[in-house]
N, C-alpha and C positions, 0 to 999 in steps of 0.2 A: 482769759479774763481781760486781756489787753493786747497791745501790739506785740508781735513776735516776728523778728526778722529771719529766723531759721527754725522751722518746726522739726527738722530732722532729729534733733536730740530727744523729741517726745515720741516719734514714731517714724518708721522707715517708709511705710506706705499708708495711704488713707483712701478708702473706697467709699466711705459714707460719713456724714456728720450731721449734727443737730445744732442749730443756732437757738440758744435758749432766750436770748434777749438782745435787743439792739440791732444795728446794721453794721455789716462788715464788708471789707474787700478781701478777697482771697487771691493769692498770686501763685502761679505755677513755677516761680523761681524764688530763690532767697533774696533777701534785702528789698522786698516789695517791687520786684522786677518781673518782666514777662507778661503773659496774659493775665488780665484782671477779671474778677467775677464778683458782682455785687450780690450779697446775701442778706436777707432779713430773717426774722424769727420763723422757724419752721424746720422740718426734717428733710434731709437730702439723702435718701437711701442709696442712690446710685448716680452720683453726679457725673461719673465718667460716661455713662450711657446717655445721660441727658444732654451733655455738651461736648462730648468727645475730647475731654481733657486728657493730658498725659497721665502718668501713673500716680501722681500725688500733688498735694498742696504743699508748697515750700515755705510760705510766709503768709501772715494775715495782719490786717490793720483794722482797729475799731474806728467807726465813724461816729463822732460825738453828736448827740442830738442838738439841733440848732433851732431856736425860735427867734425870728426876726426877719428883717428885710433880706432879700437876695439881690446881689448886684455883681455883674461881671462885665468886663470889656473884652470883646474879641477883636482880633486884628487879622487882616488878610495876609500879612507877611510876618516873617520872623522879626524879633526885636521890636515889636509894637509898631511895625511899619504898615503902610497901605491904608485901606479903609479901616475905620474903627466904628464899632457899634456897641452901645451899652445895653445889656440884657438884664431884665429883672424877673423874667418868667421862662417857662419851658419854651423850647423852639424845636419843632419837629423837622424843619428844613431851613438851614442857614441860607441855602441858595434861593429858596422861594421868598423868605422874609426879608433878607438883607441884600440880595443880589450879589452875594460873594461866592466865588467858586470854591473856596476853602478857607479854613481858619488855621493860621500857622503860629499864633501866639495869643496869650490871654492874660488878663489880670483879674483874679477873683478878689473882690473887695469884701463881699459879705456872703455867708452861707457856704454850703458844700454842694458841689455839682458833679454830675456824671456827663461825660461827653462821649459821643458815639461816632464811629467811622462812617456810618451811612445815615441817610434821612430816616425819619420815623423811628428813632431810637433802636436801630438795628446794627448788627455787627459787633465788633470788639468795642469795649468800653474802657474808659479811664476815669479815675477819681481825681478831682481837683479840690483840695481844701483851699482856704484863703492863702493867697500868695501871688507872686509874679512868675509867669512861665514864658520866657523869652524865645525858647527854641526847643522844639520837640526832640530833635536829635540828641541834645544834651541830656535829655531825660530818658533816652533809650527807645524813643518812639520814631525810629527812622522811617522816612517817607509816609508819615501818618497824616491823614487829613480828617478833620472832624467836621461832620455835616449836620449833627443835631445835638441838643443838650437838654438836660433835665435837672431840676433842683431835687436834692434829697430832703424830703419834707418830714417834719416831726410825726405826721400821721403814719409814716411807714414803720415806725418803731412799735 
């Protein structure tokens, strides 16, 4: 029903699940670490086969519904350095739209966002609620480069 940093106390292994309401991020490590998977309402009878996950979900985080403007600043370098661009909508390719080779830090001012390692919303994804994100390595995302981003819209709920 809410965030859980360690699901191991509820079950040892999980091979399927159902999201009854809302949007969630599922993590394959405790404390909201590791690979992240965005889930919305629906049934997931064999998530391991669909995505090749390891043997269980270790933590989960509820994504609150947000209605309002979306605004995020992305930066070419760590600690808000290099080129900066302000985003208010989805971007399928940071390279094509902003002529940036990669995004290494960001400041989410409004809304909840998903950022992807490849263009066109592909590859691994990470959830960014409002806040300042100065350095991916400090967050456990070593050598991560984000190349596209998408707003988590209230219509997804």
